[in-house]
C-alpha positions as CSV (number, residue, x, y, z in Angstrom):
1,M,36.2,27.2,-24.2
2,S,35.7,24.3,-21.8
3,S,37.9,24.1,-18.7
4,T,39.4,21.0,-20.3
5,E,40.6,23.3,-23.2
6,Q,39.5,20.5,-25.6
7,R,36.2,19.8,-27.3
8,I,34.6,16.5,-28.2
9,N,33.3,17.1,-31.7
10,G,31.3,14.8,-33.9
11,P,28.0,14.5,-35.7
12,D,26.5,11.9,-33.3
13,P,27.3,12.6,-29.7
14,H,26.6,9.8,-27.2
15,V,26.5,10.6,-23.5
16,V,26.9,8.1,-20.7
17,V,25.4,9.2,-17.4
18,V,26.2,7.3,-14.3
19,G,23.6,7.8,-11.6
20,A,19.9,8.5,-11.7
21,G,19.6,11.0,-8.8
22,F,18.5,14.6,-9.3
23,A,21.6,15.5,-11.3
24,G,21.6,12.4,-13.6
25,V,17.9,12.5,-14.4
26,A,18.0,16.2,-15.0
27,C,20.9,15.9,-17.4
28,A,19.4,13.0,-19.3
29,K,16.1,14.7,-19.6
30,E,17.7,17.9,-21.0
31,L,19.8,16.1,-23.5
32,G,16.8,13.9,-24.4
33,E,14.8,16.9,-25.3
34,H,17.5,17.7,-27.9
35,R,17.4,14.1,-29.1
36,V,20.9,13.4,-28.0
37,A,21.7,9.7,-27.5
38,V,22.0,9.0,-23.7
39,T,22.7,5.8,-21.8
40,L,21.6,6.3,-18.2
41,I,23.0,3.7,-15.8
42,D,21.9,3.1,-12.3
43,K,21.8,0.1,-10.0
44,H,18.1,0.8,-9.2
45,T,15.3,0.7,-11.7
46,Y,13.8,3.9,-10.1
47,H,14.6,7.5,-9.2
48,Q,14.1,8.2,-5.5
49,F,13.1,11.5,-4.0
50,Q,15.6,11.7,-1.2
51,P,14.2,14.8,0.7
52,L,11.2,12.7,1.7
53,L,13.1,9.6,3.0
54,Y,12.4,10.6,6.6
55,Q,8.7,10.6,5.9
56,V,8.9,7.0,4.7
57,A,10.9,6.1,7.7
58,T,8.3,7.5,10.0
59,S,5.3,6.0,8.2
60,Q,3.9,9.3,6.7
61,L,4.5,8.0,3.1
62,A,4.9,4.5,1.6
63,G,8.1,3.7,-0.1
64,N,6.4,3.8,-3.6
65,D,5.4,7.4,-3.0
66,I,9.0,8.6,-3.3
67,M,10.1,6.2,-6.1
68,R,9.4,6.6,-9.8
69,P,10.3,4.0,-12.4
70,L,13.1,5.3,-14.6
71,R,11.7,3.8,-17.7
72,G,8.4,5.5,-16.9
73,L,10.1,8.9,-16.5
74,F,11.7,8.5,-20.0
75,R,8.9,6.7,-21.8
76,K,8.4,9.7,-24.1
77,V,12.2,10.3,-24.6
78,P,13.3,7.6,-27.1
79,S,16.9,8.8,-27.3
80,V,17.5,7.9,-23.6
81,T,18.3,4.3,-22.9
82,I,18.1,2.9,-19.3
83,K,20.5,0.3,-18.1
84,N,19.9,-1.3,-14.8
85,A,23.5,-2.1,-13.6
86,E,26.0,-1.3,-11.0
87,V,29.1,0.6,-12.3
88,T,32.2,-0.8,-10.7
89,A,35.0,0.9,-12.7
90,I,35.6,4.1,-14.6
91,D,38.1,4.9,-17.3
92,P,37.9,8.7,-17.6
93,V,40.4,8.8,-20.5
94,S,38.3,6.6,-22.8
95,R,35.1,7.8,-21.2
96,T,34.1,4.2,-20.5
97,V,32.5,2.5,-17.5
98,T,32.4,-1.2,-16.6
99,T,29.5,-2.8,-14.7
100,S,29.6,-5.6,-12.1
101,D,28.7,-8.1,-14.8
102,G,31.6,-7.1,-17.0
103,Q,29.7,-5.0,-19.6
104,Q,31.2,-1.8,-20.8
105,F,29.5,1.4,-21.9
106,G,31.3,4.3,-23.5
107,G,30.5,7.5,-25.3
108,S,31.7,10.9,-26.5
109,H,30.9,12.3,-23.1
110,L,30.7,10.9,-19.6
111,V,28.7,12.4,-16.8
112,L,29.5,11.2,-13.2
113,A,26.5,11.8,-11.0
114,M,26.7,8.9,-8.5
115,G,25.6,10.9,-5.5
116,A,26.7,10.5,-1.9
117,R,26.7,7.8,0.8
118,P,26.9,7.9,4.6
119,N,30.1,9.0,6.2
120,F,30.6,7.1,9.5
121,F,34.0,8.7,10.2
122,G,35.4,5.4,11.4
123,I,33.3,5.2,14.5
124,P,33.3,1.6,15.6
125,G,30.0,-0.3,15.1
126,T,28.3,2.6,13.2
127,A,28.1,0.8,9.9
128,E,26.9,-2.4,11.4
129,H,24.5,-1.2,14.0
130,S,23.0,2.1,12.9
131,F,20.4,3.0,10.4
132,P,21.5,5.6,7.8
133,L,18.9,7.5,5.9
134,Y,20.2,8.1,2.4
135,S,18.2,5.7,0.2
136,A,14.7,4.2,-0.1
137,E,16.0,0.9,1.2
138,D,17.4,2.7,4.2
139,A,14.1,4.4,4.9
140,I,12.1,1.2,4.7
141,A,14.6,-0.7,6.9
142,L,14.4,2.1,9.5
143,R,10.6,2.1,9.4
144,N,10.5,-1.6,9.9
145,R,12.8,-1.4,12.9
146,I,10.7,1.3,14.5
147,L,7.5,-0.7,14.1
148,E,9.2,-3.9,15.1
149,L,10.4,-2.3,18.4
150,F,6.8,-1.3,19.2
151,E,5.6,-4.8,18.6
152,E,8.4,-6.2,20.7
153,A,7.7,-3.8,23.6
154,D,4.0,-4.6,23.4
155,L,4.8,-8.4,23.5
156,D,7.1,-8.0,26.5
157,P,6.8,-4.6,28.3
158,S,9.9,-5.3,30.4
159,R,11.9,-4.5,27.3
160,L,11.1,-0.9,27.9
161,D,13.7,-0.9,30.7
162,H,16.3,-1.9,28.1
163,G,15.8,0.8,25.5
164,A,13.1,-0.9,23.4
165,L,11.5,2.4,22.7
166,T,14.5,4.7,23.0
167,F,15.4,6.2,19.6
168,V,18.7,8.0,19.1
169,I,19.3,10.2,16.1
170,V,23.0,11.2,15.6
171,G,23.4,14.4,13.7
172,A,21.4,17.6,14.1
173,G,21.5,18.9,10.6
174,A,18.4,19.0,8.4
175,T,18.1,15.2,8.0
176,G,18.5,14.6,11.8
177,V,16.1,17.4,12.8
178,E,13.4,16.4,10.2
179,T,13.7,12.8,11.4
180,A,13.6,13.7,15.0
181,G,10.5,15.9,14.7
182,S,8.6,13.5,12.5
183,L,9.5,10.5,14.8
184,A,8.4,12.5,17.8
185,D,5.0,13.1,16.2
186,M,4.7,9.4,15.4
187,V,5.7,8.2,18.8
188,H,3.6,10.7,20.9
189,D,0.6,11.3,18.6
190,V,0.1,8.2,16.5
191,M,1.3,5.2,18.5
192,P,-0.8,5.8,21.7
193,Q,-3.9,5.3,19.4
194,R,-2.6,1.9,18.3
195,Y,-1.0,0.4,21.4
196,H,-3.6,0.7,24.1
197,D,-1.9,-1.6,26.7
198,L,1.7,-0.2,26.1
199,Q,3.2,2.6,28.2
200,V,4.0,4.6,25.0
201,E,4.7,7.7,27.1
202,R,8.0,6.0,28.1
203,A,9.3,6.2,24.6
204,R,12.2,8.6,24.1
205,V,13.4,10.4,21.0
206,I,17.0,11.7,21.5
207,L,18.8,14.0,19.1
208,V,22.6,14.0,19.5
209,D,25.2,16.3,18.0
210,H,28.8,17.2,18.8
211,G,27.9,20.8,18.0
212,Q,26.1,23.2,20.3
213,V,23.1,24.0,18.1
214,V,20.6,22.2,15.9
215,L,20.5,23.1,12.1
216,G,24.0,24.5,12.2
217,P,24.0,26.2,8.7
218,F,20.9,28.2,9.7
219,S,20.6,31.5,11.6
220,E,20.7,31.9,15.3
221,R,17.0,32.6,15.4
222,A,16.4,29.4,13.4
223,H,18.5,27.4,15.9
224,E,16.4,28.7,18.8
225,Y,13.1,28.1,17.0
226,A,14.0,24.6,16.0
227,A,15.3,23.7,19.4
228,K,12.1,25.1,21.0
229,V,9.8,23.2,18.6
230,L,11.7,19.9,19.1
231,T,11.7,20.2,22.9
232,K,8.0,20.9,22.9
233,K,7.5,17.8,20.8
234,G,9.3,15.8,23.5
235,V,12.6,15.4,21.7
236,E,15.6,15.3,24.1
237,L,18.5,17.4,22.8
238,M,22.0,16.2,23.7
239,L,24.3,18.8,22.2
240,G,28.0,19.0,22.6
241,R,28.2,15.2,22.9
242,S,30.4,12.9,20.7
243,V,29.6,9.3,19.9
244,T,32.6,7.0,20.2
245,E,30.9,3.6,19.5
246,I,27.6,2.1,18.6
247,R,26.7,-1.4,19.6
248,N,23.7,-3.6,18.9
249,D,22.0,-2.4,22.1
250,R,23.6,0.9,23.1
251,V,25.4,4.1,22.1
252,L,28.6,5.1,23.9
253,F,29.9,8.6,24.3
254,A,33.2,10.3,24.8
255,D,32.4,11.3,28.4
256,G,32.0,7.6,29.3
257,T,28.2,7.6,29.4
258,E,25.9,5.4,27.4
259,I,22.3,5.0,26.3
260,R,20.5,1.7,25.9
261,T,18.8,1.6,22.5
262,H,18.1,-0.8,19.7
263,C,17.5,2.0,17.1
264,V,20.2,4.5,16.2
265,V,19.5,6.7,13.2
266,W,22.7,7.9,11.5
267,A,22.5,11.5,10.1
268,G,26.0,12.4,10.8
269,G,27.4,13.3,7.4
270,L,28.0,12.4,3.8
271,K,30.8,11.5,1.5
272,A,30.9,11.0,-2.2
273,V,30.3,7.5,-3.7
274,T,33.6,6.2,-4.9
275,I,34.2,3.9,-7.8
276,E,37.5,2.4,-8.9
277,S,39.0,4.6,-11.6
278,S,41.9,4.0,-14.0
279,G,42.7,7.7,-13.9
280,A,43.5,9.9,-10.9
281,L,40.3,12.0,-10.8
282,P,41.0,15.2,-8.8
283,T,39.1,15.0,-5.5
284,A,38.4,17.3,-2.5
285,R,37.1,16.8,1.0
286,G,34.7,14.0,1.4
287,G,35.9,12.4,-1.9
288,R,34.0,14.8,-4.1
289,I,35.3,15.2,-7.6
290,D,36.7,18.6,-8.4
291,A,34.9,20.2,-11.4
292,G,35.3,23.6,-13.1
293,Q,32.7,26.2,-13.5
294,D,31.3,24.4,-16.5
295,L,31.3,21.2,-14.4
296,A,34.0,19.6,-16.5
297,V,36.7,17.5,-14.8
298,D,40.0,19.1,-15.5
299,G,42.4,16.9,-17.4
300,Y,39.8,14.6,-18.9
301,P,38.1,16.0,-22.0
302,G,34.4,15.2,-22.2
303,V,34.1,14.1,-18.5
304,Y,31.7,16.0,-16.2
305,A,30.7,15.7,-12.5
306,A,27.4,16.9,-11.1
307,G,25.3,16.6,-7.9
308,D,26.5,15.4,-4.5
309,I,29.6,13.8,-6.0
310,A,30.9,17.1,-7.5
311,N,33.0,19.7,-5.8
312,V,32.2,23.0,-7.5
313,E,33.1,26.4,-6.1
314,S,30.4,29.0,-5.7
315,P,31.1,32.7,-6.4
316,D,32.2,33.2,-2.8
317,G,34.8,30.4,-3.0
318,T,33.0,27.8,-1.0
319,P,31.7,24.5,-2.4
320,Y,28.1,24.4,-3.4
321,P,26.1,22.4,-0.8
322,Q,24.9,18.8,-1.3
323,L,21.2,19.8,-1.9
324,G,18.6,18.4,-4.3
325,S,18.1,21.8,-5.9
326,V,21.8,22.2,-6.5
327,A,22.0,18.7,-8.1
328,L,19.0,19.3,-10.3
329,Q,20.3,22.6,-11.7
330,A,23.8,21.2,-12.1
331,G,22.5,18.3,-14.1
332,Q,20.8,20.8,-16.5
333,A,24.0,22.8,-16.6
334,V,26.0,19.8,-17.6
335,A,23.6,19.1,-20.5
336,A,24.1,22.8,-21.6
337,S,27.9,22.4,-21.5
338,I,27.8,19.2,-23.5
339,M,25.5,20.8,-26.1
340,A,27.9,23.8,-26.4
341,D,30.9,21.4,-26.6
342,V,29.3,19.5,-29.4
343,A,28.4,22.7,-31.2
344,G,31.9,24.1,-30.8
345,T,30.8,27.1,-28.9
346,R,31.9,28.4,-25.5
347,T,30.7,26.2,-22.6
348,P,28.6,28.2,-20.1
349,S,29.5,28.6,-16.4
350,F,27.1,27.0,-13.8
351,K,25.0,29.7,-12.2
352,Y,23.0,28.3,-9.3
353,H,19.7,29.9,-8.6
354,D,19.7,29.8,-4.8
355,K,16.2,28.8,-3.5
356,G,17.5,28.9,0.1
357,I,17.7,26.2,2.8
358,M,14.9,24.8,4.8
359,A,13.9,22.0,7.1
360,M,10.6,20.5,8.4
361,I,10.4,20.0,12.1
362,G,7.3,17.8,12.3
363,R,3.7,18.6,11.6
364,R,3.1,22.3,10.6
365,A,6.5,23.4,11.8
366,A,9.4,24.4,9.6
367,V,12.2,26.8,9.2
368,A,13.3,28.3,5.8
369,E,15.8,30.8,4.7
370,V,14.7,31.7,1.2
371,G,16.7,33.1,-1.7
372,S,20.3,34.3,-1.9
373,H,19.6,37.0,0.8
374,R,18.3,34.3,3.2
375,H,14.9,35.9,4.0
376,E,13.9,34.0,7.1
377,L,10.6,32.2,7.6
378,H,9.3,30.1,10.5
379,G,6.2,28.1,11.3
380,P,3.3,27.6,8.8
381,I,4.7,30.1,6.2
382,A,8.0,28.2,6.2
383,F,6.0,25.0,6.0
384,S,4.3,26.3,2.8
385,A,7.7,27.3,1.3
386,W,9.1,23.9,2.1
387,L,6.1,22.3,0.2
388,G,6.6,24.6,-2.8
389,V,10.3,23.9,-3.2
390,H,10.0,20.2,-2.8
391,A,7.0,20.0,-5.2
392,W,9.2,21.8,-7.8
393,L,11.9,19.1,-7.3
394,L,9.4,16.3,-7.9
395,S,9.7,14.7,-11.3
396,T,6.1,14.2,-12.4
397,T,2.7,15.8,-12.1
398,R,1.3,12.6,-10.5
399,A,4.1,12.7,-7.9
400,R,3.3,16.3,-7.1
401,I,-0.4,15.5,-6.6
402,D,0.2,12.4,-4.5
403,A,2.7,14.2,-2.3
404,F,0.5,17.2,-1.7
405,L,-2.4,15.1,-0.8
406,S,-0.3,13.1,1.7
407,W,1.3,16.3,3.1
408,A,-2.1,18.1,3.4
409,W,-3.7,15.1,5.2
410,D,-0.8,14.8,7.6
411,S,-0.9,18.5,8.3
412,F,-4.4,18.2,9.8
413,S,-4.4,14.6,11.0
414,A,-2.2,12.4,13.2
415,S,-3.2,9.3,11.2
416,R,-0.5,7.5,9.2
417,S,-1.7,4.7,7.1
418,P,1.4,2.9,5.7
419,A,2.5,1.8,9.2
420,I,3.1,-1.9,8.5
421,I,6.1,-4.2,8.6
422,D,6.5,-5.4,5.0
423,T,9.3,-7.8,5.7
424,P,7.7,-10.1,8.4
425,D,10.4,-12.8,8.0
426,M,13.3,-10.5,8.9
427,P,15.5,-11.7,11.8
428,R,14.0,-10.8,15.2
429,I,15.8,-8.4,17.5
430,E,18.2,-10.2,19.9
431,W,17.1,-9.6,23.5
432,G,19.1,-12.4,25.0
433,D,22.3,-10.6,26.1
434,D,23.6,-11.5,29.6
435,E,22.7,-8.2,31.2
436,F,19.1,-8.5,30.0
437,Q,18.8,-12.1,31.1
438,E,20.2,-11.3,34.6
439,A,17.8,-8.4,35.0
440,T,14.9,-10.5,33.8
441,E,15.7,-13.3,36.3
442,E,16.0,-10.8,39.1
443,S,12.6,-9.3,38.3
444,N,11.0,-12.8,37.9
445,P,12.5,-15.0,40.7
């Protein structure tokens, strides 16, 4: 029996899925294969492959390489209907959602898979002046800022003295480490070939974290390996440091120090996407919705939560991590629970097949702890494991081929082709603050 202790029976089930991330797409695909009517709602017209956002940000991949049109993914699944809309309200009792334009969609079952968003922890200026990395738009915006700063420094080299090529990444988890390593490769290997008159060697990549190690969830050996690789790539590690404010031209720390910069990457944490609800959905830390072992939301028959938004306990009592592999398997498990619920049979418990945790640290360097026993890999072998797991997560054969070609080329070459600013009319960086003007006047009497 479902954790809700009630079943939604009927000859024609109709499932509304909110969110087209790993969990939502996997759930819709599984149900579609059983010809169940599904309405998949997302504010984007595409599914984005989040694990590769940092590669878009550092010009290894173009934005289109990690986005797949939703209608293309389901072109051969006629029972799945795509609705491009933003859900603004949820009624878990009637299993109905309302979109920003006032339309309502309801069904026999409702799957909440809206994912996560950046958690800025209330730090002043972070939302306004940092670049998070949790969507394709984020990655493209960050890439444009990085390229713009090189152009600005090339136009006026005196801007180097004011942090034009100082890049600060806050958060030394997997996202922060992968971004730092790839950005260091870009800055030190790629850009010197393109900016012949610019002192590119003055560029700095700084990784900041309030903890004492990088890649906290990994083993001590992995901490040491990752720190060694990053340092060798020229990344400055600032561990045990807490950010207290981010301004448009600097980062301030709890010890009173500051760093001049015009590019702060925020990789400091996640919290669940929240949508106004007419019912008191049970939530845990980070706003994640509590769900039972069958991923059903207790107290609301026919309502399920999956992916980064769901708080589901693993066998050891800790919540499953917010990983793409967890979300994909959870989406498939929700579909299985719904099919069992419709059939009137016992809903199965979610059993996650742990593929391990891994992180890329730039070209041909990675760490991986594979399987439930966390068999540890470093270097090229870990790099290969990373490729294999991420290829499995990709949604289409074409995506796998495209990604492998790009990864293989990048593994043996420092060339990165999509390094262009594709929004040339965006506002220019403000360099006219009083301190900068005074310094400029002093250097140019």
